Each structure stands twice: as C-alpha cells, then as structure tokens.
PQR file of N, CA, C, O and H, with PARSE charges and radii, in Angstrom:
ATOM      1  N   MET A   1      26.592 -15.063 109.611 -0.4000 1.5000
ATOM      2  CA  MET A   1      27.319 -14.538 108.466 -0.0000 2.0000
ATOM      3  C   MET A   1      28.410 -13.566 109.049  0.5500 1.7000
ATOM      4  O   MET A   1      28.121 -12.722 109.896 -0.5500 1.4000
ATOM      5  N   ALA A   2      29.607 -13.721 108.578 -0.4000 1.5000
ATOM      6  CA  ALA A   2      30.673 -12.859 109.048 -0.0000 2.0000
ATOM      7  C   ALA A   2      30.439 -11.432 108.549  0.5500 1.7000
ATOM      8  O   ALA A   2      29.863 -11.222 107.482 -0.5500 1.4000
ATOM      9  H   ALA A   2      29.843 -14.407 107.889  0.4000 1.0000
ATOM     10  N   ILE A   3      30.889 -10.467 109.330 -0.4000 1.5000
ATOM     11  CA  ILE A   3      30.620  -9.068 108.969 -0.0000 2.0000
ATOM     12  C   ILE A   3      31.318  -8.669 107.664  0.5500 1.7000
ATOM     13  O   ILE A   3      30.826  -7.808 106.934 -0.5500 1.4000
ATOM     14  H   ILE A   3      31.357 -10.637 110.197  0.4000 1.0000
ATOM     15  N   SER A   4      32.445  -9.284 107.378 -0.4000 1.5000
ATOM     16  CA  SER A   4      33.144  -8.966 106.111 -0.0000 2.0000
ATOM     17  C   SER A   4      32.321  -9.450 104.915  0.5500 1.7000
ATOM     18  O   SER A   4      32.248  -8.756 103.901 -0.5500 1.4000
ATOM     19  H   SER A   4      32.845  -9.983 107.971  0.4000 1.0000
ATOM     20  N   LYS A   5      31.696 -10.638 105.021 -0.4000 1.5000
ATOM     21  CA  LYS A   5      30.827 -11.115 103.965 -0.0000 2.0000
ATOM     22  C   LYS A   5      29.605 -10.301 103.841  0.5500 1.7000
ATOM     23  O   LYS A   5      29.158 -10.012 102.731 -0.5500 1.4000
ATOM     24  H   LYS A   5      31.756 -11.201 105.845  0.4000 1.0000
ATOM     25  N   PHE A   6      29.026  -9.906 104.979 -0.4000 1.5000
ATOM     26  CA  PHE A   6      27.841  -9.032 104.963 -0.0000 2.0000
ATOM     27  C   PHE A   6      28.161  -7.699 104.284  0.5500 1.7000
ATOM     28  O   PHE A   6      27.372  -7.201 103.481 -0.5500 1.4000
ATOM     29  H   PHE A   6      29.389 -10.141 105.881  0.4000 1.0000
ATOM     30  N   LYS A   7      29.293  -7.139 104.601 -0.4000 1.5000
ATOM     31  CA  LYS A   7      29.701  -5.852 104.048 -0.0000 2.0000
ATOM     32  C   LYS A   7      29.848  -5.939 102.510  0.5500 1.7000
ATOM     33  O   LYS A   7      29.513  -4.994 101.796 -0.5500 1.4000
ATOM     34  H   LYS A   7      29.935  -7.544 105.253  0.4000 1.0000
ATOM     35  N   ALA A   8      30.352  -7.085 102.016 -0.4000 1.5000
ATOM     36  CA  ALA A   8      30.535  -7.252 100.575 -0.0000 2.0000
ATOM     37  C   ALA A   8      29.212  -7.556  99.827  0.5500 1.7000
ATOM     38  O   ALA A   8      29.078  -7.244  98.644 -0.5500 1.4000
ATOM     39  H   ALA A   8      30.623  -7.853 102.596  0.4000 1.0000
ATOM     40  N   THR A   9      28.250  -8.163 100.531 -0.4000 1.5000
ATOM     41  CA  THR A   9      26.989  -8.582  99.893 -0.0000 2.0000
ATOM     42  C   THR A   9      25.782  -7.964 100.598  0.5500 1.7000
ATOM     43  O   THR A   9      24.725  -8.592 100.645 -0.5500 1.4000
ATOM     44  H   THR A   9      28.359  -8.416 101.492  0.4000 1.0000
ATOM     45  N   CYS A  10      25.900  -6.803 101.123 -0.4000 1.5000
ATOM     46  CA  CYS A  10      24.843  -6.172 101.919 -0.0000 2.0000
ATOM     47  C   CYS A  10      23.518  -6.122 101.218  0.5500 1.7000
ATOM     48  O   CYS A  10      22.539  -6.643 101.750 -0.5500 1.4000
ATOM     49  H   CYS A  10      26.759  -6.292 101.084  0.4000 1.0000
ATOM     50  N   LEU A  11      23.430  -5.514 100.035 -0.4000 1.5000
ATOM     51  CA  LEU A  11      22.171  -5.373  99.342 -0.0000 2.0000
ATOM     52  C   LEU A  11      21.568  -6.708  98.968  0.5500 1.7000
ATOM     53  O   LEU A  11      20.355  -6.887  99.076 -0.5500 1.4000
ATOM     54  H   LEU A  11      24.226  -5.090  99.602  0.4000 1.0000
ATOM     55  N   ALA A  12      22.366  -7.625  98.540 -0.4000 1.5000
ATOM     56  CA  ALA A  12      21.873  -8.948  98.188 -0.0000 2.0000
ATOM     57  C   ALA A  12      21.335  -9.640  99.393  0.5500 1.7000
ATOM     58  O   ALA A  12      20.285 -10.279  99.319 -0.5500 1.4000
ATOM     59  H   ALA A  12      23.351  -7.479  98.452  0.4000 1.0000
ATOM     60  N   THR A  13      22.040  -9.534 100.540 -0.4000 1.5000
ATOM     61  CA  THR A  13      21.597 -10.156 101.749 -0.0000 2.0000
ATOM     62  C   THR A  13      20.270  -9.572 102.195  0.5500 1.7000
ATOM     63  O   THR A  13      19.362 -10.314 102.568 -0.5500 1.4000
ATOM     64  H   THR A  13      22.893  -9.016 100.599  0.4000 1.0000
ATOM     65  N   LEU A  14      20.144  -8.251 102.163 -0.4000 1.5000
ATOM     66  CA  LEU A  14      18.877  -7.611 102.566 -0.0000 2.0000
ATOM     67  C   LEU A  14      17.746  -8.073 101.685  0.5500 1.7000
ATOM     68  O   LEU A  14      16.651  -8.355 102.172 -0.5500 1.4000
ATOM     69  H   LEU A  14      20.882  -7.648 101.860  0.4000 1.0000
ATOM     70  N   GLU A  15      18.000  -8.158 100.374 -0.4000 1.5000
ATOM     71  CA  GLU A  15      16.941  -8.629  99.473 -0.0000 2.0000
ATOM     72  C   GLU A  15      16.552 -10.074  99.738  0.5500 1.7000
ATOM     73  O   GLU A  15      15.379 -10.432  99.631 -0.5500 1.4000
ATOM     74  H   GLU A  15      18.890  -7.929  99.979  0.4000 1.0000
ATOM     75  N   ARG A  16      17.547 -10.922 100.090 -0.4000 1.5000
ATOM     76  CA  ARG A  16      17.258 -12.291 100.432 -0.0000 2.0000
ATOM     77  C   ARG A  16      16.389 -12.403 101.672  0.5500 1.7000
ATOM     78  O   ARG A  16      15.450 -13.199 101.708 -0.5500 1.4000
ATOM     79  H   ARG A  16      18.499 -10.631 100.177  0.4000 1.0000
ATOM     80  N   VAL A  17      16.698 -11.609 102.688 -0.4000 1.5000
ATOM     81  CA  VAL A  17      15.864 -11.606 103.926 -0.0000 2.0000
ATOM     82  C   VAL A  17      14.480 -11.158 103.615  0.5500 1.7000
ATOM     83  O   VAL A  17      13.524 -11.712 104.157 -0.5500 1.4000
ATOM     84  H   VAL A  17      17.461 -10.963 102.659  0.4000 1.0000
ATOM     85  N   ARG A  18      14.318 -10.135 102.728 -0.4000 1.5000
ATOM     86  CA  ARG A  18      12.975  -9.662 102.374 -0.0000 2.0000
ATOM     87  C   ARG A  18      12.177 -10.716 101.654  0.5500 1.7000
ATOM     88  O   ARG A  18      10.997 -10.918 101.941 -0.5500 1.4000
ATOM     89  H   ARG A  18      15.095  -9.685 102.288  0.4000 1.0000
ATOM     90  N   LYS A  19      12.828 -11.402 100.700 -0.4000 1.5000
ATOM     91  CA  LYS A  19      12.115 -12.435  99.915 -0.0000 2.0000
ATOM     92  C   LYS A  19      11.766 -13.673 100.709  0.5500 1.7000
ATOM     93  O   LYS A  19      10.645 -14.176 100.634 -0.5500 1.4000
ATOM     94  H   LYS A  19      13.786 -11.238 100.467  0.4000 1.0000
ATOM     95  N   THR A  20      12.735 -14.165 101.474 -0.4000 1.5000
ATOM     96  CA  THR A  20      12.550 -15.442 102.194 -0.0000 2.0000
ATOM     97  C   THR A  20      11.864 -15.302 103.496  0.5500 1.7000
ATOM     98  O   THR A  20      11.157 -16.213 103.927 -0.5500 1.4000
ATOM     99  H   THR A  20      13.645 -13.756 101.535  0.4000 1.0000
ATOM    100  N   GLY A  21      12.062 -14.110 104.188 -0.4000 1.5000
ATOM    101  CA  GLY A  21      11.516 -13.908 105.512 -0.0000 2.0000
ATOM    102  C   GLY A  21      12.390 -14.532 106.600  0.5500 1.7000
ATOM    103  O   GLY A  21      12.010 -14.491 107.770 -0.5500 1.4000
ATOM    104  H   GLY A  21      12.637 -13.370 103.838  0.4000 1.0000
ATOM    105  N   ARG A  22      13.529 -15.100 106.264 -0.4000 1.5000
ATOM    106  CA  ARG A  22      14.370 -15.715 107.244 -0.0000 2.0000
ATOM    107  C   ARG A  22      15.424 -14.709 107.743  0.5500 1.7000
ATOM    108  O   ARG A  22      16.092 -14.075 106.926 -0.5500 1.4000
ATOM    109  H   ARG A  22      13.837 -15.134 105.314  0.4000 1.0000
ATOM    110  N   PRO A  23      15.583 -14.555 109.050 -0.5600 1.5000
ATOM    111  CA  PRO A  23      16.558 -13.587 109.604  0.2800 2.0000
ATOM    112  C   PRO A  23      17.983 -14.071 109.370  0.5500 1.7000
ATOM    113  O   PRO A  23      18.235 -15.265 109.208 -0.5500 1.4000
ATOM    114  N   VAL A  24      18.920 -13.102 109.357 -0.4000 1.5000
ATOM    115  CA  VAL A  24      20.339 -13.366 109.226 -0.0000 2.0000
ATOM    116  C   VAL A  24      21.028 -12.689 110.402  0.5500 1.7000
ATOM    117  O   VAL A  24      20.718 -11.551 110.753 -0.5500 1.4000
ATOM    118  H   VAL A  24      18.716 -12.132 109.489  0.4000 1.0000
ATOM    119  N   ARG A  25      21.993 -13.428 111.019 -0.4000 1.5000
ATOM    120  CA  ARG A  25      22.790 -12.893 112.143 -0.0000 2.0000
ATOM    121  C   ARG A  25      24.160 -12.530 111.586  0.5500 1.7000
ATOM    122  O   ARG A  25      24.817 -13.345 110.938 -0.5500 1.4000
ATOM    123  H   ARG A  25      22.245 -14.353 110.734  0.4000 1.0000
ATOM    124  N   VAL A  26      24.580 -11.300 111.846 -0.4000 1.5000
ATOM    125  CA  VAL A  26      25.883 -10.822 111.451 -0.0000 2.0000
ATOM    126  C   VAL A  26      26.834 -10.915 112.662  0.5500 1.7000
ATOM    127  O   VAL A  26      26.513 -10.468 113.763 -0.5500 1.4000
ATOM    128  H   VAL A  26      24.046 -10.638 112.372  0.4000 1.0000
ATOM    129  N   THR A  27      27.975 -11.492 112.425 -0.4000 1.5000
ATOM    130  CA  THR A  27      28.959 -11.689 113.545 -0.0000 2.0000
ATOM    131  C   THR A  27      30.255 -11.024 113.242  0.5500 1.7000
ATOM    132  O   THR A  27      30.616 -10.812 112.084 -0.5500 1.4000
ATOM    133  H   THR A  27      28.236 -11.855 111.530  0.4000 1.0000
ATOM    134  N   ARG A  28      30.966 -10.691 114.307 -0.4000 1.5000
ATOM    135  CA  ARG A  28      32.363 -10.167 114.181 -0.0000 2.0000
ATOM    136  C   ARG A  28      33.207 -10.984 115.130  0.5500 1.7000
ATOM    137  O   ARG A  28      32.986 -10.991 116.341 -0.5500 1.4000
ATOM    138  H   ARG A  28      30.673 -10.863 115.248  0.4000 1.0000
ATOM    139  N   PHE A  29      34.141 -11.647 114.582 -0.4000 1.5000
ATOM    140  CA  PHE A  29      35.033 -12.573 115.345 -0.0000 2.0000
ATOM    141  C   PHE A  29      34.199 -13.615 116.117  0.5500 1.7000
ATOM    142  O   PHE A  29      34.547 -14.001 117.233 -0.5500 1.4000
ATOM    143  H   PHE A  29      34.321 -11.641 113.598  0.4000 1.0000
ATOM    144  N   GLY A  30      33.085 -14.063 115.492 -0.4000 1.5000
ATOM    145  CA  GLY A  30      32.225 -15.063 116.097 -0.0000 2.0000
ATOM    146  C   GLY A  30      31.204 -14.539 117.089  0.5500 1.7000
ATOM    147  O   GLY A  30      30.332 -15.292 117.522 -0.5500 1.4000
ATOM    148  H   GLY A  30      32.802 -13.749 114.586  0.4000 1.0000
ATOM    149  N   ALA A  31      31.286 -13.277 117.459 -0.4000 1.5000
ATOM    150  CA  ALA A  31      30.324 -12.720 118.380 -0.0000 2.0000
ATOM    151  C   ALA A  31      29.214 -11.967 117.596  0.5500 1.7000
ATOM    152  O   ALA A  31      29.513 -11.214 116.669 -0.5500 1.4000
ATOM    153  H   ALA A  31      31.995 -12.665 117.108  0.4000 1.0000
ATOM    154  N   PRO A  32      27.929 -12.178 117.978 -0.5600 1.5000
ATOM    155  CA  PRO A  32      26.841 -11.537 117.251  0.2800 2.0000
ATOM    156  C   PRO A  32      26.954 -10.002 117.345  0.5500 1.7000
ATOM    157  O   PRO A  32      27.232  -9.442 118.405 -0.5500 1.4000
ATOM    158  N   VAL A  33      26.729  -9.357 116.205 -0.4000 1.5000
ATOM    159  CA  VAL A  33      26.750  -7.884 116.127 -0.0000 2.0000
ATOM    160  C   VAL A  33      25.364  -7.381 115.824  0.5500 1.7000
ATOM    161  O   VAL A  33      24.935  -6.378 116.395 -0.5500 1.4000
ATOM    162  H   VAL A  33      26.503  -9.812 115.344  0.4000 1.0000
ATOM    163  N   ALA A  34      24.648  -8.052 114.938 -0.4000 1.5000
ATOM    164  CA  ALA A  34      23.303  -7.591 114.524 -0.0000 2.0000
ATOM    165  C   ALA A  34      22.514  -8.755 113.977  0.5500 1.7000
ATOM    166  O   ALA A  34      23.055  -9.740 113.474 -0.5500 1.4000
ATOM    167  H   ALA A  34      24.997  -8.866 114.475  0.4000 1.0000
ATOM    168  N   ASP A  35      21.211  -8.596 114.099 -0.4000 1.5000
ATOM    169  CA  ASP A  35      20.254  -9.525 113.476 -0.0000 2.0000
ATOM    170  C   ASP A  35      19.510  -8.747 112.398  0.5500 1.7000
ATOM    171  O   ASP A  35      18.926  -7.700 112.678 -0.5500 1.4000
ATOM    172  H   ASP A  35      20.772  -7.796 114.507  0.4000 1.0000
ATOM    173  N   ILE A  36      19.528  -9.250 111.172 -0.4000 1.5000
ATOM    174  CA  ILE A  36      18.778  -8.671 110.085 -0.0000 2.0000
ATOM    175  C   ILE A  36      17.466  -9.460 109.984  0.5500 1.7000
ATOM    176  O   ILE A  36      17.469 -10.654 109.684 -0.5500 1.4000
ATOM    177  H   ILE A  36      20.003 -10.100 110.944  0.4000 1.0000
ATOM    178  N   VAL A  37      16.350  -8.772 110.240 -0.4000 1.5000
ATOM    179  CA  VAL A  37      15.056  -9.466 110.228 -0.0000 2.0000
ATOM    180  C   VAL A  37      14.143  -8.793 109.246  0.5500 1.7000
ATOM    181  O   VAL A  37      14.273  -7.596 108.993 -0.5500 1.4000
ATOM    182  H   VAL A  37      16.348  -7.802 110.484  0.4000 1.0000
ATOM    183  N   PRO A  38      13.209  -9.551 108.680 -0.5600 1.5000
ATOM    184  CA  PRO A  38      12.233  -8.910 107.706  0.2800 2.0000
ATOM    185  C   PRO A  38      11.341  -7.932 108.450  0.5500 1.7000
ATOM    186  O   PRO A  38      11.094  -8.101 109.644 -0.5500 1.4000
ATOM    187  N   PRO A  39      10.859  -6.921 107.764 -0.5600 1.5000
ATOM    188  CA  PRO A  39       9.976  -5.960 108.424  0.2800 2.0000
ATOM    189  C   PRO A  39       8.604  -6.583 108.777  0.5500 1.7000
ATOM    190  O   PRO A  39       8.136  -7.528 108.143 -0.5500 1.4000
ATOM    191  N   ALA A  40       8.009  -6.015 109.793 -0.4000 1.5000
ATOM    192  CA  ALA A  40       6.630  -6.465 110.186 -0.0000 2.0000
ATOM    193  C   ALA A  40       5.644  -6.024 109.102  0.5500 1.7000
ATOM    194  O   ALA A  40       5.860  -5.038 108.398 -0.5500 1.4000
ATOM    195  H   ALA A  40       8.389  -5.247 110.309  0.4000 1.0000
ATOM    196  N   ALA A  41       4.575  -6.777 108.996 -0.4000 1.5000
ATOM    197  CA  ALA A  41       3.583  -6.432 107.968 -0.0000 2.0000
ATOM    198  C   ALA A  41       2.946  -5.076 108.330  0.5500 1.7000
ATOM    199  O   ALA A  41       2.600  -4.822 109.484 -0.5500 1.4000
ATOM    200  H   ALA A  41       4.400  -7.579 109.567  0.4000 1.0000
ATOM    201  N   ALA A  42       2.805  -4.235 107.329 -0.4000 1.5000
ATOM    202  CA  ALA A  42       2.258  -2.932 107.522 -0.0000 2.0000
ATOM    203  C   ALA A  42       0.721  -3.029 107.703  0.5500 1.7000
ATOM    204  O   ALA A  42       0.032  -3.765 106.997 -0.5500 1.4000
ATOM    205  H   ALA A  42       3.085  -4.442 106.391  0.4000 1.0000
ATOM    206  N   ALA A  43       0.229  -2.256 108.676 -0.4000 1.5000
ATOM    207  CA  ALA A  43      -1.227  -2.267 108.931 -0.0000 2.0000
ATOM    208  C   ALA A  43      -1.909  -1.505 107.772  0.5500 1.7000
ATOM    209  O   ALA A  43      -1.378  -0.518 107.263 -0.5500 1.4000
ATOM    210  H   ALA A  43       0.789  -1.659 109.250  0.4000 1.0000
ATOM    211  N   PRO A  44      -3.075  -1.983 107.380 -0.5600 1.5000
ATOM    212  CA  PRO A  44      -3.777  -1.284 106.285  0.2800 2.0000
ATOM    213  C   PRO A  44      -4.190   0.117 106.741  0.5500 1.7000
ATOM    214  O   PRO A  44      -4.600   0.332 107.882 -0.5500 1.4000
ATOM    215  N   ALA A  45      -4.068   1.039 105.824 -0.4000 1.5000
ATOM    216  CA  ALA A  45      -4.408   2.434 106.123 -0.0000 2.0000
ATOM    217  C   ALA A  45      -5.915   2.608 106.257  0.5500 1.7000
ATOM    218  O   ALA A  45      -6.682   2.026 105.490 -0.5500 1.4000
ATOM    219  H   ALA A  45      -3.735   0.864 104.898  0.4000 1.0000
ATOM    220  N   ALA A  46      -6.339   3.405 107.230 -0.4000 1.5000
ATOM    221  CA  ALA A  46      -7.758   3.666 107.408 -0.0000 2.0000
ATOM    222  C   ALA A  46      -8.277   4.553 106.284  0.5500 1.7000
ATOM    223  O   ALA A  46      -7.567   5.448 105.826 -0.5500 1.4000
ATOM    224  H   ALA A  46      -5.716   3.878 107.854  0.4000 1.0000
ATOM    225  N   PRO A  47      -9.479   4.320 105.845 -0.5600 1.5000
ATOM    226  CA  PRO A  47     -10.004   5.182 104.759  0.2800 2.0000
ATOM    227  C   PRO A  47     -10.153   6.633 105.260  0.5500 1.7000
ATOM    228  O   PRO A  47     -10.628   6.871 106.370 -0.5500 1.4000
ATOM    229  N   TRP A  48      -9.738   7.594 104.419 -0.4000 1.5000
ATOM    230  CA  TRP A  48      -9.800   8.996 104.842 -0.0000 2.0000
ATOM    231  C   TRP A  48     -11.126   9.609 104.551  0.5500 1.7000
ATOM    232  O   TRP A  48     -11.460  10.622 105.165 -0.5500 1.4000
ATOM    233  H   TRP A  48      -9.352   7.401 103.517  0.4000 1.0000
ATOM    234  N   VAL A  49     -11.922   9.057 103.642 -0.4000 1.5000
ATOM    235  CA  VAL A  49     -13.190   9.617 103.330 -0.0000 2.0000
ATOM    236  C   VAL A  49     -14.151   9.413 104.532  0.5500 1.7000
ATOM    237  O   VAL A  49     -14.391   8.274 104.932 -0.5500 1.4000
ATOM    238  H   VAL A  49     -11.651   8.234 103.143  0.4000 1.0000
ATOM    239  N   GLY A  50     -14.683  10.470 105.088 -0.4000 1.5000
ATOM    240  CA  GLY A  50     -15.583  10.410 106.211 -0.0000 2.0000
ATOM    241  C   GLY A  50     -14.854  10.327 107.550  0.5500 1.7000
ATOM    242  O   GLY A  50     -15.507  10.121 108.573 -0.5500 1.4000
ATOM    243  H   GLY A  50     -14.488  11.395 104.763  0.4000 1.0000
ATOM    244  N   SER A  51     -13.558  10.473 107.588 -0.4000 1.5000
ATOM    245  CA  SER A  51     -12.820  10.350 108.823 -0.0000 2.0000
ATOM    246  C   SER A  51     -13.061  11.466 109.811  0.5500 1.7000
ATOM    247  O   SER A  51     -12.779  11.305 110.999 -0.5500 1.4000
ATOM    248  H   SER A  51     -13.027  10.640 106.757  0.4000 1.0000
ATOM    249  N   LEU A  52     -13.579  12.604 109.351 -0.4000 1.5000
ATOM    250  CA  LEU A  52     -13.863  13.747 110.245 -0.0000 2.0000
ATOM    251  C   LEU A  52     -15.332  13.826 110.658  0.5500 1.7000
ATOM    252  O   LEU A  52     -15.755  14.787 111.300 -0.5500 1.4000
ATOM    253  H   LEU A  52     -13.807  12.735 108.387  0.4000 1.0000
ATOM    254  N   ARG A  53     -16.094  12.817 110.289 -0.4000 1.5000
ATOM    255  CA  ARG A  53     -17.512  12.821 110.628 -0.0000 2.0000
ATOM    256  C   ARG A  53     -17.705  12.917 112.158  0.5500 1.7000
ATOM    257  O   ARG A  53     -17.081  12.171 112.913 -0.5500 1.4000
ATOM    258  H   ARG A  53     -15.750  12.035 109.768  0.4000 1.0000
ATOM    259  N   GLY A  54     -18.560  13.826 112.595 -0.4000 1.5000
ATOM    260  CA  GLY A  54     -18.881  13.921 114.032 -0.0000 2.0000
ATOM    261  C   GLY A  54     -17.932  14.796 114.763  0.5500 1.7000
ATOM    262  O   GLY A  54     -18.019  14.862 115.989 -0.5500 1.4000
ATOM    263  H   GLY A  54     -19.066  14.432 111.982  0.4000 1.0000
ATOM    264  N   THR A  55     -17.008  15.493 114.100 -0.4000 1.5000
ATOM    265  CA  THR A  55     -16.023  16.302 114.804 -0.0000 2.0000
ATOM    266  C   THR A  55     -16.352  17.786 114.785  0.5500 1.7000
ATOM    267  O   THR A  55     -15.645  18.582 115.404 -0.5500 1.4000
ATOM    268  H   THR A  55     -16.937  15.439 113.104  0.4000 1.0000
ATOM    269  N   LEU A  56     -17.419  18.174 114.081 -0.4000 1.5000
ATOM    270  CA  LEU A  56     -17.797  19.591 114.005 -0.0000 2.0000
ATOM    271  C   LEU A  56     -19.093  19.833 114.756  0.5500 1.7000
ATOM    272  O   LEU A  56     -20.058  19.079 114.633 -0.5500 1.4000
ATOM    273  H   LEU A  56     -17.993  17.527 113.579  0.4000 1.0000
ATOM    274  N   ALA A  57     -19.090  20.921 115.550 -0.4000 1.5000
ATOM    275  CA  ALA A  57     -20.345  21.281 116.283 -0.0000 2.0000
ATOM    276  C   ALA A  57     -20.702  22.750 115.936  0.5500 1.7000
ATOM    277  O   ALA A  57     -19.888  23.659 116.095 -0.5500 1.4000
ATOM    278  H   ALA A  57     -18.306  21.533 115.650  0.4000 1.0000
ATOM    279  N   LEU A  58     -21.910  22.936 115.472 -0.4000 1.5000
ATOM    280  CA  LEU A  58     -22.413  24.296 115.090 -0.0000 2.0000
ATOM    281  C   LEU A  58     -23.274  24.818 116.246  0.5500 1.7000
ATOM    282  O   LEU A  58     -24.272  24.210 116.632 -0.5500 1.4000
ATOM    283  H   LEU A  58     -22.572  22.198 115.343  0.4000 1.0000
ATOM    284  N   ASP A  59     -22.841  25.979 116.786 -0.4000 1.5000
ATOM    285  CA  ASP A  59     -23.549  26.531 117.933 -0.0000 2.0000
ATOM    286  C   ASP A  59     -24.433  27.693 117.563  0.5500 1.7000
ATOM    287  O   ASP A  59     -25.246  28.113 118.386 -0.5500 1.4000
ATOM    288  H   ASP A  59     -22.030  26.472 116.472  0.4000 1.0000
ATOM    289  N   HIS A  60     -24.316  28.244 116.350 -0.4000 1.5000
ATOM    290  CA  HIS A  60     -25.097  29.391 115.973 -0.0000 2.0000
ATOM    291  C   HIS A  60     -25.443  29.347 114.505  0.5500 1.7000
ATOM    292  O   HIS A  60     -25.063  28.397 113.821 -0.5500 1.4000
ATOM    293  H   HIS A  60     -23.656  27.903 115.681  0.4000 1.0000
ATOM    294  N   ASP A  61     -26.154  30.345 113.989 -0.4000 1.5000
ATOM    295  CA  ASP A  61     -26.579  30.392 112.587 -0.0000 2.0000
ATOM    296  C   ASP A  61     -25.363  30.723 111.716  0.5500 1.7000
ATOM    297  O   ASP A  61     -24.722  31.756 111.911 -0.5500 1.4000
ATOM    298  H   ASP A  61     -26.463  31.117 114.544  0.4000 1.0000
ATOM    299  N   ILE A  62     -25.042  29.839 110.747 -0.4000 1.5000
ATOM    300  CA  ILE A  62     -23.870  30.070 109.912 -0.0000 2.0000
ATOM    301  C   ILE A  62     -24.208  30.951 108.683  0.5500 1.7000
ATOM    302  O   ILE A  62     -23.302  31.334 107.944 -0.5500 1.4000
ATOM    303  H   ILE A  62     -25.562  28.999 110.588  0.4000 1.0000
ATOM    304  N   VAL A  63     -25.481  31.270 108.461 -0.4000 1.5000
ATOM    305  CA  VAL A  63     -25.884  32.084 107.352 -0.0000 2.0000
ATOM    306  C   VAL A  63     -26.028  33.555 107.733  0.5500 1.7000
ATOM    307  O   VAL A  63     -25.930  34.428 106.871 -0.5500 1.4000
ATOM    308  H   VAL A  63     -26.217  30.958 109.061  0.4000 1.0000
ATOM    309  N   ALA A  64     -26.252  33.827 108.967 -0.4000 1.5000
ATOM    310  CA  ALA A  64     -26.432  35.251 109.409 -0.0000 2.0000
ATOM    311  C   ALA A  64     -25.132  36.005 109.304  0.5500 1.7000
ATOM    312  O   ALA A  64     -24.059  35.406 109.367 -0.5500 1.4000
ATOM    313  H   ALA A  64     -26.331  33.118 109.667  0.4000 1.0000
ATOM    314  N   PRO A  65     -25.216  37.375 109.136 -0.5600 1.5000
ATOM    315  CA  PRO A  65     -24.015  38.170 109.063  0.2800 2.0000
ATOM    316  C   PRO A  65     -23.178  38.090 110.344  0.5500 1.7000
ATOM    317  O   PRO A  65     -23.710  37.884 111.435 -0.5500 1.4000
ATOM    318  N   ALA A  66     -21.860  38.257 110.189 -0.4000 1.5000
ATOM    319  CA  ALA A  66     -20.969  38.132 111.330 -0.0000 2.0000
ATOM    320  C   ALA A  66     -20.993  39.369 112.198  0.5500 1.7000
ATOM    321  O   ALA A  66     -20.625  39.294 113.370 -0.5500 1.4000
ATOM    322  H   ALA A  66     -21.428  38.424 109.303  0.4000 1.0000
ATOM    323  N   SER A  67     -21.412  40.505 111.670 -0.4000 1.5000
ATOM    324  CA  SER A  67     -21.517  41.740 112.507 -0.0000 2.0000
ATOM    325  C   SER A  67     -22.881  42.357 112.293  0.5500 1.7000
ATOM    326  O   SER A  67     -23.656  41.919 111.442 -0.5500 1.4000
ATOM    327  H   SER A  67     -21.711  40.566 110.717  0.4000 1.0000
ATOM    328  N   ASP A  68     -23.157  43.374 113.073 -0.4000 1.5000
ATOM    329  CA  ASP A  68     -24.450  44.053 113.015 -0.0000 2.0000
ATOM    330  C   ASP A  68     -24.583  44.798 111.695  0.5500 1.7000
ATOM    331  O   ASP A  68     -23.648  45.470 111.260 -0.5500 1.4000
ATOM    332  H   ASP A  68     -22.528  43.729 113.764  0.4000 1.0000
ATOM    333  N   GLU A  69     -25.811  44.674 111.019 -0.4000 1.5000
ATOM    334  CA  GLU A  69     -25.973  45.372 109.735 -0.0000 2.0000
ATOM    335  C   GLU A  69     -25.923  46.867 109.832  0.5500 1.7000
ATOM    336  O   GLU A  69     -25.638  47.526 108.832 -0.5500 1.4000
ATOM    337  H   GLU A  69     -26.571  44.128 111.372  0.4000 1.0000
ATOM    338  N   ALA A  70     -26.186  47.443 110.990 -0.4000 1.5000
ATOM    339  CA  ALA A  70     -26.145  48.890 111.171 -0.0000 2.0000
ATOM    340  C   ALA A  70     -24.689  49.435 111.014  0.5500 1.7000
ATOM    341  O   ALA A  70     -24.497  50.607 110.689 -0.5500 1.4000
ATOM    342  H   ALA A  70     -26.418  46.908 111.802  0.4000 1.0000
ATOM    343  N   ALA A  71     -23.725  48.609 111.241 -0.4000 1.5000
ATOM    344  CA  ALA A  71     -22.329  49.036 111.148 -0.0000 2.0000
ATOM    345  C   ALA A  71     -21.812  48.994 109.697  0.5500 1.7000
ATOM    346  O   ALA A  71     -20.687  49.428 109.449 -0.5500 1.4000
ATOM    347  H   ALA A  71     -23.881  47.658 111.505  0.4000 1.0000
ATOM    348  N   TRP A  72     -22.563  48.509 108.780 -0.4000 1.5000
ATOM    349  CA  TRP A  72     -22.111  48.395 107.403 -0.0000 2.0000
ATOM    350  C   TRP A  72     -22.295  49.739 106.690  0.5500 1.7000
ATOM    351  O   TRP A  72     -23.404  50.273 106.678 -0.5500 1.4000
ATOM    352  H   TRP A  72     -23.477  48.156 108.981  0.4000 1.0000
ATOM    353  N   ASP A  73     -21.257  50.285 106.111 -0.4000 1.5000
ATOM    354  CA  ASP A  73     -21.325  51.550 105.377 -0.0000 2.0000
ATOM    355  C   ASP A  73     -22.084  51.388 104.050  0.5500 1.7000
ATOM    356  O   ASP A  73     -22.713  52.336 103.580 -0.5500 1.4000
ATOM    357  H   ASP A  73     -20.355  49.852 106.121  0.4000 1.0000
ATOM    358  N   VAL A  74     -22.031  50.262 103.481 -0.4000 1.5000
ATOM    359  CA  VAL A  74     -22.687  50.046 102.183 -0.0000 2.0000
ATOM    360  C   VAL A  74     -24.214  50.121 102.275  0.5500 1.7000
ATOM    361  O   VAL A  74     -24.847  50.440 101.269 -0.5500 1.4000
ATOM    362  H   VAL A  74     -21.519  49.491 103.862  0.4000 1.0000
ATOM    363  N   LEU A  75     -24.822  49.854 103.390 -0.4000 1.5000
ATOM    364  CA  LEU A  75     -26.246  49.892 103.502 -0.0000 2.0000
ATOM    365  C   LEU A  75     -26.726  51.286 103.906  0.5500 1.7000
ATOM    366  O   LEU A  75     -27.938  51.466 104.025 -0.5500 1.4000
ATOM    367  H   LEU A  75     -24.308  49.595 104.208  0.4000 1.0000
ATOM    368  N   LYS A  76     -25.896  52.255 104.118 -0.4000 1.5000
ATOM    369  CA  LYS A  76     -26.318  53.585 104.488 -0.0000 2.0000
ATOM    370  C   LYS A  76     -26.626  54.443 103.268  0.5500 1.7000
ATOM    371  O   LYS A  76     -27.000  55.607 103.410 -0.5500 1.4000
ATOM    372  H   LYS A  76     -24.911  52.110 104.021  0.4000 1.0000
TER
END
C-alpha cells in the first residue's frame, strides 16, 4: 500500500488488519517503509487471589507488646 493511501485511510487500514489478521506493507516510492501487523495474543492474567501465599515469615509472637510493659506510663 502506498504511503499516501495509508495516510488517507490509516484508521480503516488498522481496523482491517485487526479484523482479518493479515499484515499490510506500507511503501514509499515502491520501497518498504513499515509493516502493519496484528498484535500478538495477550497472555491471560494470573489470578491475584492467593498470589502472596508463602511470602510472609513470622519470627516472633505477633500478639505480645512491642515494648516492655514497665516502660508504659499508663500501667503505673
């Protein structure tokens, strides 16, 4: 396809490539300038639920106070 024709029908040409899956070569003075190809199929997204399983390690008691109880003014 000549570059002037591609310029005039760009959106229609892109839609045609998407629908048919056939590539289009754009030329300027008969020399290839670009190839318009359909996109590759997108990989399915991995499920996010449970994706962090096994990434947390607990080394100490998570219920115990973070500091010594003797340092708390409220308990005096």
